[in-house]
C-alpha angles and dihedrals in degrees: 000000000000117000113272095019116123116231139163131222120197112192112209094190135032104294140175118213134181113207139149099212106048120160115199130194086225097056129088093249101063094097091048090050090054090053092049093048091047090052099041101032109021095165091051090046091056092048091046091050091050092048092050091050092049093052093049099257098127086140088072095046092055091075093050117112111269093243090065094057089045090055091048091051091049090049091049091048091053092048092049092048089056091050094243129128 
């Protein structure tokens, strides 16, 4: 991943990683990270929010900026209006 580019890794099995720019849900910077992603990569932020909701991690979406949940709701409304799911 190029320097300065946000990205997300979801480990599906027990994994060990060595990294210098780790963002944890348990750290004090998770809310700030959400705001930066929402500002810099709004499409990714909406997709990330949706993915977290789908996998049952609503606890992590609650700290997302309100505009992200608003965009997800608008997207869901458009999909429902088209009869897709």
